[in-house]
C-alpha positions, 0 to 999 in steps of 0.5 A: 207556731200560733200563740194561744191566747185567752179571751171571753165572749162579751155578748149578751148571752147566759153562757159567757164562753171562755175562748181560745184565739190563735194569734200569728204576729198579733193576727187572730187566725182561729177562734174556739171554744175552750175545752177546759171551761166546764160550761163552753167545753170547746164548742161555740155558737155559730155567731161567735165561731165567725167572729174573726170575720167581724173583727177584720171587716172592712166596714169596721169604724176606725176613726173618729168622724162628725156629721156633714149631711142630715141626721139619719143620712149617715153622711160623715167626714173623719176627724181627729180625737182631739177635735172629737173630745173637744167638741163633745166637751164643749157641747155637752158643757153648753147643754149643761149651762143652759138646760142643766145637766139633766138634759144630758141622757147616756143610753147603754145596755149589754153590747159588752158584758164586761164590767169595765166597758160596760158600766165602769169609767162611763157611770163615774163620767155621767155621775159626776157630770149630773146626767139623767140615770138610765133605767136599763129595762129594755131586756130583763127588768120584769123577769128580775123583778119577779124573781126577786120578788119570789125568791129574793135572790137572782140564783138558779140551778147550775147548768152542769146539773141539767145532765142529772134531770129526769124531767127538763122544761125549756118554758120560753127558752130557745136553747139552741139559739140563746143559750147553746151551751146548755143543750149538751147537758140536755142531751146527756140527761135525755141519753139517761132517760130524761124527757124534754119539753118545750113551752113557747108560741113558736115551735122553733128549733128546740122545740122541734127536737123535743119530746113534747112542745106545748104551743102556748098563746103569747103572754098567757104563761101566768095563766098555765102557771096556775093551771099547773098548780091547781092540779098539783094542790088539788091532787096533793102532789106538792111537798107539804114539808118544804112548803110548811118550812120554806115558803110563805102564803100557801093558802092564799096560793091554794085559793088562787090557784083553784080559780084556774082549772084546766078547762079555763086554762085551755081557753086562756092558753090554747093548750088542751086541758088534758096536757095541763093536767098531765104536765102538771102530774109529770112535773110534780112527780118526777125527780128531779125536774129542772125548769129553764125559763128564759126571758121571753115570758116576761116581755108582756103585760103580765110578764113579771107575774108570770115570772113569779108564778113559775119561780114559785113551782120549784118550792111547791114541789120541793125540787130545789132539794135535788141536784138536777132540780129547780130553775134557772133564769138568771144567776147574775146576783151571785157575782157580788162584786163591788159595783158601788166602788166601781160606778161611784154613785157618790160623785153625783154629789159633787155635779152641779145638781149636789143630788141624785139625777132623775132616772128615765127608763130606756124602754120609753126612749121615744117619749124621753126624746119627744115629750119630756120636759123640765128639762128636755133631753138636749144631749144623747150619748149612745155606747153599747147599744143601737136604740134606733133599732132595738127600742120599741115604738120605733117611729117615735124613737127615730123622730126624736133622734132626727131632732136638729136640736139633739147633740148625739154622740155614738160609740160604735164599731160599725155604722148601724142605724144609731150611728147614722144619727150621730153628730159625733161618731167614735170607734170602739174596740171589739171584746178581743182588744181590750181588758175586762171582767165578766160575770155570767147569767148562765153559770157561776164562773168569774172570768177575766180577759186581757187584749188578745188583738192589738186595737185596729186604727184609732180605736178605743176602749169605752174606758179610755174614751170616758177617762178622756172626756172627763179630763176634757170636762176638767174633773179632777176626782182621782177616780178618773185616773184610775187604771182598768187593774185599779178597777178590776181590783176595786170590783174584787174588793167585796166581802161576800163569802162568794167571792173570797179568795178570788183576786186579780192575781188569781184570775191572771193564772186561771182565767175562770174561776167558780164562785165559792157557792159550794165547797169544791166541785160540789153541786150548788143548791141555792134553796135546798134549805130555804135561804132565800133573799126575801125579807121573810127569808122564805119563798113568797107565793105572793098569790095577790099578784097573780090574777091573770089577765090577757095582754092588751094586745092579744087574741083575748084582749081589747076587742077593737084592737083584735078585730083590726089587727087580729094577728099575734106578733112574736119578734123573738131573737134570730139564730144568727144574730145577738139582738142587732149585733151581726145585723149587717151579715148575710145570714142575720139579714136573711132571717130578719127579713122574714115573717112566717104565717101559718097557712090558715092566716096566709091563704085567705090574704092570698099570701104564699111563700116568698111574697113581699108582705106589709106588717102593720098596726096603728104605730107604723109598718114594715115590709118583709118576706113571707115564710108560710108555714104549714101545718106540718111544719108546725112553727107558728099556729094560727093566729101567730106570726113570727119576725126574728129580730132585729133587723137593721133599718137601713137595710130594709126596703122601707127603712123600718124593722119589726120594732116600727109595730112594737109598743112602749107599754110597760110590763106589770112590774119592773118597767120592762118592755111588752115586745111580744104583746103586739097585735098586727096584720099582714097584707100582700104588697101590691094588693 
């Protein structure tokens, strides 16, 4: 009889699933969702359901290695951990001595969502070293900044409440691909009479199941939000009492929205004016109404402002007051753990700098590696990320990573594109093999995971690697001797009421604990009575930030660009990968090797379904297979092309992926990337 062990999915997903794994003689035989978890509810997405195939893949990295070929060739030789650690410590010390410690750059993101292995001992190590700090903007920075500016907190509607909604709008949210555990609550709501609408440039799997799909032009979400406000305010459909008591800036918002009548919004968004009016009326008069907003809308020039405007809609109509109302973009800030105690930024004062280090935006990695000076980046340590594939302006990033004077360390589970550029390549554990604590950004349950499986070969957790490196560097601070449990107790040592009574012992017993956001099992209504986290304590409408300008790279943007590159590229998440995780598996390869075009765009270019095509702009090109979408299927509208991401470069015939085309231009606020404001053209290969 197999032993059933608990774990938690560490992948970058709002669902943060509770897992059960059957283990026979320390080998996992079956992985499934925990039926007792109120969000996971006994099922997993297709990606994680297959995770044991990844766990036991013959391609796992199991031993430390050093480079023996040119950077990017991926040729390595096995070495011992002692040689690897000694080499890294020696080279980092040499860089620090010659150029200053800020010439060392850590690069990581959400390859694991665990606190300890995602941002624990590593942060302590780099703070003590005096390395440059990384501004981790690649995914959600603009949306987070917009949410904070409007609401003051990154809180939102609980997923469990969506079952009570009567109108649900998935705005830039492909729920079935990126938030599948919300879907059963949507299904339940629809069985009870709710309507379900989607707003997205792509009519994806979720859009095909919607009652209505609004195929918006890429990057025009702010204009649509203002158009909805125009109708709601103009027809006095807003909640005057809620607005008067709990918001700030209504008069200025009314004036701004007055500039966006439905006919102007139609021109900006491609959504017929009558649909703008109907949607506004339905949203304002249906009770309760919930918006599931996702981060696609903020990957554009005005993405922060778009988030601000959409996040203001529930306050405008008073839907925060209702169970099943409001909006969810993120719940992450409710996990008010002691991150400062975990990361220990004060260690920077003990570094050779004796001050805070400079900050480098990860979305501008190419510039950092090829242009930055005083000092230039001379060492790069990559973990929990694959920048050679996922960073924008890929050709510049790869040019920087191939510098022979750049010492690169990569901690990885598989030999991906970034690993091919390592000088020292270290084998990392998976989430099934180490201890960690997990927040969620799509619900309010804090979860603990212990190792469910033994670590194979000589793999080590990030916590252990950076603890060993601190020892090799001679750091004698007591914090580098902390065990995982010491770090967990530090994290849980928080005075915030949401965390009161949640101890390591309780998490050991229960595995998953709901934050104290509401008494008992009562629904959490974060802003039913105001309580916003802004300086005013009110929802800030911020009309001064909400004037819409089309993205530079769009059908209504810079004329010279759109004349040469008339197609708007969306490189949204593939259904079978998690950014570049799983990129080496055949289902992900099949999706990320395709670019979808509308028949109206394919036919004049002589492109048919299955043709090999070149997608290009001034930044570069990549070779993909054409998926030609006729009007009946409706995946993309004319003028828009879809290339699911992220493909591993090494698996492409030209060793390039879609991020060869994306720019490192930043969003209006938050310093995020503008992945979805990207103009291209497509031509048939061989023509």
